[in-house]
All heavy atoms as TSV, in Angstrom:
chain	resi	resn	atom	element	x	y	z
A	1	MET	N	N	293.592	76.581	-271.815
A	1	MET	CA	C	294.331	75.624	-272.624
A	1	MET	C	C	293.545	75.358	-273.909
A	1	MET	O	O	292.334	75.207	-273.885
A	1	MET	CB	C	294.512	74.323	-271.864
A	1	MET	CG	C	295.228	74.438	-270.544
A	1	MET	SD	S	297.009	74.503	-270.614
A	1	MET	CE	C	297.444	73.066	-271.511
A	2	GLY	N	N	294.282	75.255	-274.993
A	2	GLY	CA	C	293.654	74.977	-276.262
A	2	GLY	C	C	293.575	73.491	-276.534
A	2	GLY	O	O	293.980	72.659	-275.727
A	3	LYS	N	N	293.060	73.183	-277.669
A	3	LYS	CA	C	292.999	71.782	-278.069
A	3	LYS	C	C	294.398	71.285	-278.388
A	3	LYS	O	O	295.319	72.059	-278.600
A	3	LYS	CB	C	292.100	71.628	-279.291
A	3	LYS	CG	C	290.666	71.987	-279.028
A	3	LYS	CD	C	289.860	71.806	-280.288
A	3	LYS	CE	C	288.413	72.176	-280.034
A	3	LYS	NZ	N	287.622	72.068	-281.249
A	4	THR	N	N	294.545	69.980	-278.450
A	4	THR	CA	C	295.850	69.397	-278.735
A	4	THR	C	C	296.325	69.839	-280.123
A	4	THR	O	O	295.601	69.697	-281.102
A	4	THR	CB	C	295.774	67.864	-278.686
A	4	THR	OG1	O	295.295	67.491	-277.396
A	4	THR	CG2	C	297.124	67.246	-278.934
A	5	GLY	N	N	297.505	70.396	-280.161
A	5	GLY	CA	C	298.078	70.839	-281.436
A	5	GLY	C	C	297.637	72.207	-281.892
A	5	GLY	O	O	297.944	72.614	-283.006
A	6	SER	N	N	296.907	72.948	-281.065
A	6	SER	CA	C	296.405	74.249	-281.497
A	6	SER	C	C	297.417	75.370	-281.296
A	6	SER	O	O	297.245	76.451	-281.819
A	6	SER	CB	C	295.116	74.588	-280.747
A	6	SER	OG	O	295.378	74.730	-279.371
A	7	ILE	N	N	298.476	75.121	-280.536
A	7	ILE	CA	C	299.482	76.157	-280.280
A	7	ILE	C	C	300.532	76.125	-281.382
A	7	ILE	O	O	301.096	75.085	-281.692
A	7	ILE	CB	C	300.144	75.943	-278.910
A	7	ILE	CG1	C	299.103	76.077	-277.808
A	7	ILE	CG2	C	301.274	76.927	-278.695
A	7	ILE	CD1	C	299.632	75.781	-276.437
A	8	GLN	N	N	300.788	77.276	-281.982
A	8	GLN	CA	C	301.838	77.401	-282.984
A	8	GLN	C	C	303.149	77.682	-282.255
A	8	GLN	O	O	303.225	78.612	-281.453
A	8	GLN	CB	C	301.531	78.535	-283.953
A	8	GLN	CG	C	300.333	78.294	-284.842
A	8	GLN	CD	C	300.606	77.163	-285.805
A	8	GLN	OE1	O	300.118	76.062	-285.626
A	8	GLN	NE2	N	301.371	77.427	-286.819
A	9	TRP	N	N	304.165	76.910	-282.530
A	9	TRP	CA	C	305.458	77.062	-281.874
A	9	TRP	C	C	306.443	77.735	-282.806
A	9	TRP	O	O	306.470	77.468	-283.999
A	9	TRP	CB	C	305.998	75.694	-281.445
A	9	TRP	CG	C	305.146	75.049	-280.418
A	9	TRP	CD1	C	304.171	74.128	-280.635
A	9	TRP	CD2	C	305.158	75.291	-279.014
A	9	TRP	NE1	N	303.581	73.772	-279.450
A	9	TRP	CE2	C	304.172	74.468	-278.438
A	9	TRP	CE3	C	305.906	76.123	-278.189
A	9	TRP	CZ2	C	303.917	74.457	-277.070
A	9	TRP	CZ3	C	305.646	76.098	-276.825
A	9	TRP	CH2	C	304.681	75.280	-276.283
A	10	ILE	N	N	307.270	78.616	-282.257
A	10	ILE	CA	C	308.278	79.358	-283.012
A	10	ILE	C	C	309.656	78.994	-282.459
A	10	ILE	O	O	309.835	78.868	-281.253
A	10	ILE	CB	C	308.049	80.879	-282.872
A	10	ILE	CG1	C	306.652	81.263	-283.370
A	10	ILE	CG2	C	309.106	81.669	-283.621
A	10	ILE	CD1	C	306.444	81.074	-284.846
A	11	GLN	N	N	310.620	78.843	-283.349
A	11	GLN	CA	C	311.983	78.542	-282.931
A	11	GLN	C	C	312.712	79.834	-282.575
A	11	GLN	O	O	312.694	80.793	-283.327
A	11	GLN	CB	C	312.748	77.826	-284.043
A	11	GLN	CG	C	312.243	76.445	-284.327
A	11	GLN	CD	C	313.012	75.777	-285.435
A	11	GLN	OE1	O	313.631	76.440	-286.263
A	11	GLN	NE2	N	312.960	74.462	-285.471
A	12	ILE	N	N	313.360	79.820	-281.400
A	12	ILE	CA	C	314.103	80.968	-280.892
A	12	ILE	C	C	315.528	80.529	-280.616
A	12	ILE	O	O	315.767	79.448	-280.084
A	12	ILE	CB	C	313.468	81.485	-279.581
A	12	ILE	CG1	C	312.057	81.980	-279.834
A	12	ILE	CG2	C	314.307	82.573	-278.955
A	12	ILE	CD1	C	311.973	83.219	-280.667
A	13	LYS	N	N	316.484	81.372	-280.992
A	13	LYS	CA	C	317.880	81.104	-280.673
A	13	LYS	C	C	318.189	81.806	-279.358
A	13	LYS	O	O	318.011	83.010	-279.232
A	13	LYS	CB	C	318.773	81.619	-281.797
A	13	LYS	CG	C	320.199	81.178	-281.705
A	13	LYS	CD	C	320.972	81.450	-282.978
A	13	LYS	CE	C	320.794	82.840	-283.488
A	13	LYS	NZ	N	321.681	83.190	-284.584
A	14	ASN	N	N	318.652	81.053	-278.350
A	14	ASN	CA	C	318.915	81.670	-277.053
A	14	ASN	C	C	320.318	82.263	-277.005
A	14	ASN	O	O	321.034	82.301	-278.004
A	14	ASN	CB	C	318.652	80.682	-275.912
A	14	ASN	CG	C	319.602	79.517	-275.898
A	14	ASN	OD1	O	320.561	79.463	-276.660
A	14	ASN	ND2	N	319.356	78.556	-275.035
A	15	ARG	N	N	320.720	82.711	-275.834
A	15	ARG	CA	C	321.987	83.421	-275.675
A	15	ARG	C	C	323.186	82.557	-276.024
A	15	ARG	O	O	324.195	83.048	-276.527
A	15	ARG	CB	C	322.093	83.906	-274.224
A	15	ARG	CG	C	323.213	84.847	-273.959
A	15	ARG	CD	C	323.156	85.348	-272.539
A	15	ARG	NE	N	323.197	84.291	-271.553
A	15	ARG	CZ	C	324.315	83.736	-271.095
A	15	ARG	NH1	N	325.478	84.139	-271.549
A	15	ARG	NH2	N	324.266	82.788	-270.187
A	16	LYS	N	N	323.096	81.266	-275.766
A	16	LYS	CA	C	324.203	80.358	-276.057
A	16	LYS	C	C	324.166	79.825	-277.484
A	16	LYS	O	O	325.015	79.034	-277.871
A	16	LYS	CB	C	324.183	79.186	-275.083
A	16	LYS	CG	C	324.436	79.616	-273.654
A	16	LYS	CD	C	324.450	78.433	-272.726
A	16	LYS	CE	C	324.705	78.871	-271.298
A	16	LYS	NZ	N	324.707	77.721	-270.384
A	17	GLY	N	N	323.172	80.221	-278.289
A	17	GLY	CA	C	323.084	79.798	-279.671
A	17	GLY	C	C	322.266	78.551	-279.897
A	17	GLY	O	O	322.142	78.083	-281.021
A	18	LYS	N	N	321.697	77.984	-278.838
A	18	LYS	CA	C	320.875	76.787	-278.982
A	18	LYS	C	C	319.447	77.180	-279.341
A	18	LYS	O	O	318.996	78.275	-279.032
A	18	LYS	CB	C	320.893	75.971	-277.694
A	18	LYS	CG	C	322.271	75.444	-277.374
A	18	LYS	CD	C	322.249	74.531	-276.196
A	18	LYS	CE	C	323.652	73.996	-275.951
A	18	LYS	NZ	N	323.681	73.067	-274.821
A	19	ILE	N	N	318.744	76.266	-279.978
A	19	ILE	CA	C	317.388	76.532	-280.434
A	19	ILE	C	C	316.394	75.973	-279.423
A	19	ILE	O	O	316.541	74.855	-278.947
A	19	ILE	CB	C	317.154	75.909	-281.814
A	19	ILE	CG1	C	318.070	76.580	-282.835
A	19	ILE	CG2	C	315.704	76.048	-282.235
A	19	ILE	CD1	C	318.042	75.928	-284.183
A	20	ARG	N	N	315.377	76.782	-279.095
A	20	ARG	CA	C	314.297	76.308	-278.236
A	20	ARG	C	C	312.973	76.796	-278.808
A	20	ARG	O	O	312.939	77.678	-279.675
A	20	ARG	CB	C	314.483	76.775	-276.799
A	20	ARG	CG	C	314.451	78.253	-276.602
A	20	ARG	CD	C	314.805	78.600	-275.161
A	20	ARG	NE	N	314.679	80.022	-274.946
A	20	ARG	CZ	C	313.565	80.627	-274.514
A	20	ARG	NH1	N	312.499	79.919	-274.257
A	20	ARG	NH2	N	313.553	81.922	-274.351
A	21	LEU	N	N	311.888	76.228	-278.337
A	21	LEU	CA	C	310.567	76.555	-278.854
A	21	LEU	C	C	309.796	77.408	-277.854
A	21	LEU	O	O	309.819	77.139	-276.655
A	21	LEU	CB	C	309.774	75.272	-279.135
A	21	LEU	CG	C	310.355	74.350	-280.188
A	21	LEU	CD1	C	309.533	73.078	-280.263
A	21	LEU	CD2	C	310.406	75.018	-281.528
A	22	VAL	N	N	309.117	78.437	-278.365
A	22	VAL	CA	C	308.232	79.257	-277.548
A	22	VAL	C	C	306.913	79.404	-278.300
A	22	VAL	O	O	306.877	79.293	-279.527
A	22	VAL	CB	C	308.832	80.654	-277.252
A	22	VAL	CG1	C	310.079	80.547	-276.412
A	22	VAL	CG2	C	309.105	81.419	-278.508
A	23	PRO	N	N	305.807	79.649	-277.584
A	23	PRO	CA	C	304.540	79.903	-278.266
A	23	PRO	C	C	304.630	81.148	-279.148
A	23	PRO	O	O	305.385	82.071	-278.869
A	23	PRO	CB	C	303.544	80.110	-277.124
A	23	PRO	CG	C	304.159	79.442	-275.956
A	23	PRO	CD	C	305.631	79.564	-276.142
A	24	GLU	N	N	303.851	81.157	-280.208
A	24	GLU	CA	C	303.925	82.242	-281.186
A	24	GLU	C	C	303.641	83.611	-280.564
A	24	GLU	O	O	304.230	84.613	-280.944
A	24	GLU	CB	C	302.934	81.976	-282.315
A	24	GLU	CG	C	303.054	82.907	-283.483
A	24	GLU	CD	C	302.129	82.538	-284.613
A	24	GLU	OE1	O	301.169	81.793	-284.393
A	24	GLU	OE2	O	302.375	83.002	-285.739
A	25	GLY	N	N	302.774	83.671	-279.566
A	25	GLY	CA	C	302.452	84.938	-278.911
A	25	GLY	C	C	303.604	85.519	-278.119
A	25	GLY	O	O	303.650	86.713	-277.867
A	26	GLU	N	N	304.560	84.687	-277.712
A	26	GLU	CA	C	305.704	85.153	-276.935
A	26	GLU	C	C	306.965	85.310	-277.787
A	26	GLU	O	O	308.051	85.479	-277.248
A	26	GLU	CB	C	305.992	84.178	-275.792
A	26	GLU	CG	C	304.855	84.043	-274.817
A	26	GLU	CD	C	305.120	82.988	-273.765
A	26	GLU	OE1	O	306.282	82.539	-273.652
A	26	GLU	OE2	O	304.172	82.604	-273.069
A	27	ALA	N	N	306.840	85.254	-279.097
A	27	ALA	CA	C	308.013	85.271	-279.965
A	27	ALA	C	C	308.671	86.651	-280.037
A	27	ALA	O	O	309.887	86.743	-280.143
A	27	ALA	CB	C	307.635	84.806	-281.369
A	28	LYS	N	N	307.896	87.710	-279.984
A	28	LYS	CA	C	308.465	89.046	-280.155
A	28	LYS	C	C	308.968	89.655	-278.854
A	28	LYS	O	O	309.718	90.615	-278.872
A	28	LYS	CB	C	307.436	89.974	-280.784
A	28	LYS	CG	C	307.095	89.575	-282.201
A	28	LYS	CD	C	306.237	90.587	-282.877
A	28	LYS	CE	C	305.957	90.154	-284.307
A	28	LYS	NZ	N	305.162	91.119	-285.026
A	29	TYR	N	N	308.538	89.108	-277.717
A	29	TYR	CA	C	308.934	89.653	-276.427
A	29	TYR	C	C	309.462	88.545	-275.530
A	29	TYR	O	O	309.102	87.394	-275.674
A	29	TYR	CB	C	307.744	90.334	-275.743
A	29	TYR	CG	C	307.216	91.493	-276.521
A	29	TYR	CD1	C	306.077	91.377	-277.297
A	29	TYR	CD2	C	307.863	92.718	-276.496
A	29	TYR	CE1	C	305.596	92.439	-278.034
A	29	TYR	CE2	C	307.393	93.784	-277.218
A	29	TYR	CZ	C	306.257	93.647	-277.985
A	29	TYR	OH	O	305.797	94.706	-278.702
A	30	LYS	N	N	310.317	88.901	-274.598
A	30	LYS	CA	C	310.814	87.956	-273.604
A	30	LYS	C	C	310.559	88.516	-272.220
A	30	LYS	O	O	310.386	89.725	-272.047
A	30	LYS	CB	C	312.289	87.657	-273.814
A	30	LYS	CG	C	313.178	88.880	-273.832
A	30	LYS	CD	C	314.590	88.497	-274.187
A	30	LYS	CE	C	315.440	89.741	-274.323
A	30	LYS	NZ	N	316.823	89.418	-274.636
A	31	LYS	N	N	310.516	87.631	-271.242
A	31	LYS	CA	C	310.258	88.052	-269.874
A	31	LYS	C	C	311.563	88.486	-269.222
A	31	LYS	O	O	312.568	87.794	-269.325
A	31	LYS	CB	C	309.633	86.906	-269.089
A	31	LYS	CG	C	308.262	86.530	-269.617
A	31	LYS	CD	C	307.689	85.375	-268.846
A	31	LYS	CE	C	306.352	84.987	-269.432
A	31	LYS	NZ	N	305.810	83.789	-268.798
A	32	PRO	N	N	311.562	89.622	-268.520
A	32	PRO	CA	C	312.795	90.091	-267.888
A	32	PRO	C	C	313.177	89.247	-266.681
A	32	PRO	O	O	312.313	88.687	-265.999
A	32	PRO	CB	C	312.471	91.512	-267.481
A	32	PRO	CG	C	310.998	91.546	-267.354
A	32	PRO	CD	C	310.462	90.555	-268.347
A	33	GLY	N	N	314.464	89.163	-266.423
A	33	GLY	CA	C	314.968	88.472	-265.244
A	33	GLY	C	C	314.812	89.342	-264.007
A	33	GLY	O	O	314.296	90.467	-264.080
A	34	PRO	N	N	315.254	88.863	-262.866
A	34	PRO	CA	C	315.042	89.618	-261.634
A	34	PRO	C	C	315.744	90.980	-261.603
A	34	PRO	O	O	315.223	91.922	-261.019
A	34	PRO	CB	C	315.594	88.703	-260.540
A	34	PRO	CG	C	316.339	87.640	-261.226
A	34	PRO	CD	C	315.878	87.580	-262.634
A	35	CYS	N	N	316.882	91.110	-262.251
A	35	CYS	CA	C	317.600	92.390	-262.226
A	35	CYS	C	C	316.994	93.417	-263.179
A	35	CYS	O	O	317.184	94.611	-262.997
A	35	CYS	CB	C	319.065	92.177	-262.579
A	35	CYS	SG	S	319.949	91.282	-261.322
A	36	GLN	N	N	316.276	92.968	-264.211
A	36	GLN	CA	C	315.674	93.889	-265.182
A	36	GLN	C	C	314.179	94.044	-264.978
A	36	GLN	O	O	313.479	94.543	-265.846
A	36	GLN	CB	C	315.915	93.376	-266.606
A	36	GLN	CG	C	317.351	93.347	-266.997
A	36	GLN	CD	C	317.845	91.948	-267.217
A	36	GLN	OE1	O	317.081	91.017	-267.321
A	36	GLN	NE2	N	319.141	91.783	-267.276
A	37	ARG	N	N	313.675	93.612	-263.833
A	37	ARG	CA	C	312.238	93.568	-263.633
A	37	ARG	C	C	311.617	94.938	-263.398
A	37	ARG	O	O	310.463	95.160	-263.728
A	37	ARG	CB	C	311.927	92.666	-262.437
A	37	ARG	CG	C	310.579	92.088	-262.537
A	37	ARG	CD	C	310.387	90.928	-261.634
A	37	ARG	NE	N	308.959	90.846	-261.383
A	37	ARG	CZ	C	308.423	90.549	-260.239
A	37	ARG	NH1	N	309.171	90.258	-259.220
A	37	ARG	NH2	N	307.131	90.507	-260.108
A	38	TYR	N	N	312.354	95.863	-262.834
A	38	TYR	CA	C	311.822	97.195	-262.548
A	38	TYR	C	C	312.539	98.240	-263.394
A	38	TYR	O	O	313.741	98.173	-263.579
A	38	TYR	CB	C	312.016	97.533	-261.063
A	38	TYR	CG	C	311.224	96.621	-260.160
A	38	TYR	CD1	C	311.809	95.494	-259.605
A	38	TYR	CD2	C	309.890	96.882	-259.877
A	38	TYR	CE1	C	311.082	94.647	-258.784
A	38	TYR	CE2	C	309.155	96.049	-259.059
A	38	TYR	CZ	C	309.763	94.934	-258.519
A	38	TYR	OH	O	309.041	94.097	-257.712
A	39	ASP	N	N	311.776	99.214	-263.904
A	39	ASP	CA	C	312.412	100.289	-264.661
A	39	ASP	C	C	312.837	101.404	-263.695
A	39	ASP	O	O	312.712	101.269	-262.480
A	39	ASP	CB	C	311.489	100.800	-265.770
A	39	ASP	CG	C	310.197	101.383	-265.242
A	39	ASP	OD1	O	310.019	101.446	-264.022
A	39	ASP	OD2	O	309.360	101.788	-266.076
A	40	SER	N	N	313.321	102.511	-264.245
A	40	SER	CA	C	313.859	103.581	-263.400
A	40	SER	C	C	312.784	104.273	-262.561
A	40	SER	O	O	313.089	104.842	-261.522
A	40	SER	CB	C	314.571	104.614	-264.271
A	40	SER	OG	O	313.662	105.166	-265.204
A	41	LYS	N	N	311.531	104.196	-262.983
A	41	LYS	CA	C	310.438	104.802	-262.226
A	41	LYS	C	C	309.927	103.884	-261.119
A	41	LYS	O	O	309.114	104.310	-260.302
A	41	LYS	CB	C	309.278	105.139	-263.158
A	41	LYS	CG	C	309.624	106.176	-264.203
A	41	LYS	CD	C	308.464	106.391	-265.123
A	41	LYS	CE	C	308.831	107.337	-266.243
A	41	LYS	NZ	N	307.742	107.480	-267.210
A	42	GLY	N	N	310.353	102.637	-261.124
A	42	GLY	CA	C	309.900	101.688	-260.122
A	42	GLY	C	C	308.741	100.830	-260.571
A	42	GLY	O	O	308.253	100.002	-259.816
A	43	ALA	N	N	308.285	101.045	-261.797
A	43	ALA	CA	C	307.179	100.238	-262.320
A	43	ALA	C	C	307.700	98.872	-262.774
A	43	ALA	O	O	308.852	98.745	-263.188
A	43	ALA	CB	C	306.515	100.950	-263.498
A	44	ILE	N	N	306.849	97.862	-262.701
A	44	ILE	CA	C	307.253	96.518	-263.110
A	44	ILE	C	C	307.257	96.435	-264.631
A	44	ILE	O	O	306.286	96.821	-265.286
A	44	ILE	CB	C	306.308	95.458	-262.523
A	44	ILE	CG1	C	306.454	95.419	-261.009
A	44	ILE	CG2	C	306.594	94.098	-263.107
A	44	ILE	CD1	C	305.554	94.445	-260.323
A	45	ARG	N	N	308.341	95.965	-265.166
A	45	ARG	CA	C	308.478	95.773	-266.608
A	45	ARG	C	C	308.046	94.345	-266.927
A	45	ARG	O	O	308.607	93.384	-266.434
A	45	ARG	CB	C	309.928	95.993	-267.018
A	45	ARG	CG	C	310.145	95.957	-268.497
A	45	ARG	CD	C	311.590	96.198	-268.816
A	45	ARG	NE	N	312.016	97.503	-268.331
A	45	ARG	CZ	C	313.282	97.851	-268.185
A	45	ARG	NH1	N	314.242	97.000	-268.454
A	45	ARG	NH2	N	313.610	99.035	-267.753
A	46	ARG	N	N	307.018	94.180	-267.746
A	46	ARG	CA	C	306.469	92.865	-268.004
A	46	ARG	C	C	307.051	92.173	-269.229
A	46	ARG	O	O	307.001	90.959	-269.345
A	46	ARG	CB	C	304.962	92.941	-268.122
A	46	ARG	CG	C	304.297	93.171	-266.786
A	46	ARG	CD	C	302.819	93.282	-266.892
A	46	ARG	NE	N	302.071	93.204	-265.671
A	46	ARG	CZ	C	302.225	93.934	-264.593
A	46	ARG	NH1	N	303.191	94.802	-264.546
A	46	ARG	NH2	N	301.458	93.815	-263.546
A	47	LYS	N	N	307.562	92.949	-270.178
A	47	LYS	CA	C	308.160	92.327	-271.350
A	47	LYS	C	C	309.267	93.204	-271.921
A	47	LYS	O	O	309.236	94.423	-271.782
A	47	LYS	CB	C	307.118	92.025	-272.411
A	47	LYS	CG	C	306.245	93.182	-272.812
A	47	LYS	CD	C	305.127	92.709	-273.711
A	47	LYS	CE	C	304.177	93.829	-274.052
A	47	LYS	NZ	N	303.107	93.389	-274.917
A	48	ILE	N	N	310.247	92.552	-272.536
A	48	ILE	CA	C	311.383	93.215	-273.168
A	48	ILE	C	C	311.400	92.776	-274.625
A	48	ILE	O	O	311.144	91.610	-274.930
A	48	ILE	CB	C	312.708	92.807	-272.487
A	48	ILE	CG1	C	312.726	93.274	-271.030
A	48	ILE	CG2	C	313.899	93.375	-273.218
A	48	ILE	CD1	C	313.948	92.835	-270.271
A	49	ALA	N	N	311.692	93.688	-275.538
A	49	ALA	CA	C	311.724	93.349	-276.956
A	49	ALA	C	C	312.817	92.333	-277.242
A	49	ALA	O	O	313.912	92.395	-276.692
A	49	ALA	CB	C	311.938	94.606	-277.787
A	50	ARG	N	N	312.508	91.366	-278.089
A	50	ARG	CA	C	313.469	90.345	-278.479
A	50	ARG	C	C	314.132	90.763	-279.794
A	50	ARG	O	O	313.500	91.395	-280.639
A	50	ARG	CB	C	312.733	89.014	-278.678
A	50	ARG	CG	C	313.620	87.824	-278.805
A	50	ARG	CD	C	312.821	86.571	-279.083
A	50	ARG	NE	N	311.848	86.222	-278.082
A	50	ARG	CZ	C	312.102	85.511	-276.989
A	50	ARG	NH1	N	313.319	85.100	-276.753
A	50	ARG	NH2	N	311.143	85.216	-276.152
A	51	LYS	N	N	315.413	90.448	-279.963
A	51	LYS	CA	C	316.103	90.784	-281.203
A	51	LYS	C	C	315.484	90.028	-282.374
A	51	LYS	O	O	315.097	88.865	-282.240
A	51	LYS	CB	C	317.585	90.414	-281.119
A	51	LYS	CG	C	318.366	91.255	-280.167
A	51	LYS	CD	C	319.856	91.068	-280.273
A	51	LYS	CE	C	320.306	89.685	-280.629
A	51	LYS	NZ	N	321.757	89.539	-280.614
A	52	LYS	N	N	315.390	90.673	-283.521
A	52	LYS	CA	C	314.821	90.017	-284.698
A	52	LYS	C	C	315.693	88.867	-285.186
A	52	LYS	O	O	315.202	87.906	-285.756
A	52	LYS	CB	C	314.621	91.031	-285.822
A	52	LYS	CG	C	313.539	92.034	-285.533
A	52	LYS	CD	C	313.349	92.992	-286.680
A	52	LYS	CE	C	312.270	94.009	-286.362
A	52	LYS	NZ	N	312.086	94.961	-287.451
A	53	SER	N	N	316.994	88.954	-284.942
A	53	SER	CA	C	317.890	87.896	-285.418
A	53	SER	C	C	317.750	86.612	-284.608
A	53	SER	O	O	318.179	85.557	-285.067
A	53	SER	CB	C	319.340	88.375	-285.364
A	53	SER	OG	O	319.717	88.667	-284.042
A	54	SER	N	N	317.143	86.680	-283.424
A	54	SER	CA	C	316.994	85.471	-282.612
A	54	SER	C	C	315.743	84.668	-282.981
A	54	SER	O	O	315.616	83.524	-282.579
A	54	SER	CB	C	316.950	85.819	-281.134
A	54	SER	OG	O	315.788	86.546	-280.831
A	55	ILE	N	N	314.831	85.248	-283.755
A	55	ILE	CA	C	313.623	84.547	-284.173
A	55	ILE	C	C	313.932	83.798	-285.472
A	55	ILE	O	O	314.252	84.402	-286.489
A	55	ILE	CB	C	312.459	85.529	-284.383
A	55	ILE	CG1	C	312.187	86.280	-283.088
A	55	ILE	CG2	C	311.214	84.791	-284.853
A	55	ILE	CD1	C	311.192	87.400	-283.226
A	56	LEU	N	N	313.872	82.478	-285.413
A	56	LEU	CA	C	314.237	81.660	-286.570
A	56	LEU	C	C	313.037	81.280	-287.430
A	56	LEU	O	O	313.208	80.925	-288.578
A	56	LEU	CB	C	314.960	80.388	-286.099
A	56	LEU	CG	C	316.240	80.639	-285.332
A	56	LEU	CD1	C	316.815	79.329	-284.848
A	56	LEU	CD2	C	317.238	81.384	-286.177
A	57	GLY	N	N	311.850	81.312	-286.886
A	57	GLY	CA	C	310.668	81.011	-287.677
A	57	GLY	C	C	309.857	79.877	-287.080
A	57	GLY	O	O	310.105	79.427	-285.972
A	58	ALA	N	N	308.871	79.419	-287.850
A	58	ALA	CA	C	307.959	78.374	-287.376
A	58	ALA	C	C	308.659	77.035	-287.291
A	58	ALA	O	O	309.622	76.755	-288.010
A	58	ALA	CB	C	306.761	78.289	-288.294
A	59	ARG	N	N	308.166	76.205	-286.405
A	59	ARG	CA	C	308.715	74.861	-286.224
A	59	ARG	C	C	308.291	73.980	-287.384
A	59	ARG	O	O	307.159	73.985	-287.820
A	59	ARG	CB	C	308.200	74.288	-284.915
A	59	ARG	CG	C	308.640	72.896	-284.681
A	59	ARG	CD	C	308.064	72.394	-283.386
A	59	ARG	NE	N	308.276	70.970	-283.326
A	59	ARG	CZ	C	307.537	70.149	-282.650
A	59	ARG	NH1	N	306.525	70.594	-281.970
A	59	ARG	NH2	N	307.787	68.867	-282.634
A	60	ARG	N	N	309.230	73.232	-287.894
A	60	ARG	CA	C	308.923	72.312	-288.988
A	60	ARG	C	C	308.700	70.918	-288.402
A	60	ARG	O	O	309.527	70.412	-287.672
A	60	ARG	CB	C	310.079	72.279	-289.972
A	60	ARG	CG	C	310.211	73.580	-290.713
A	60	ARG	CD	C	311.477	73.585	-291.558
A	60	ARG	NE	N	311.628	74.821	-292.279
A	60	ARG	CZ	C	312.074	75.944	-291.763
A	60	ARG	NH1	N	312.380	76.009	-290.503
A	60	ARG	NH2	N	312.199	77.020	-292.493
A	61	THR	N	N	307.554	70.320	-288.748
A	61	THR	CA	C	307.256	68.979	-288.234
A	61	THR	C	C	307.249	67.966	-289.336
A	61	THR	O	O	307.192	68.249	-290.482
A	61	THR	CB	C	305.884	68.952	-287.526
A	61	THR	OG1	O	304.894	69.413	-288.434
A	61	THR	CG2	C	305.916	69.812	-286.294
């Protein structure tokens, strides 16, 4: 855990069009759900690329 206020938050538009905040390190990738967790080889897929249009930018305070 970092110090208070050390995490940079990014605004993401979700599937329903609502805005939510994610840490900056998780902005480019999203975690797969249970049905997309394994690829065709059987290996665990840890991240899926996020659409560029869903990233709205840094949070304004």
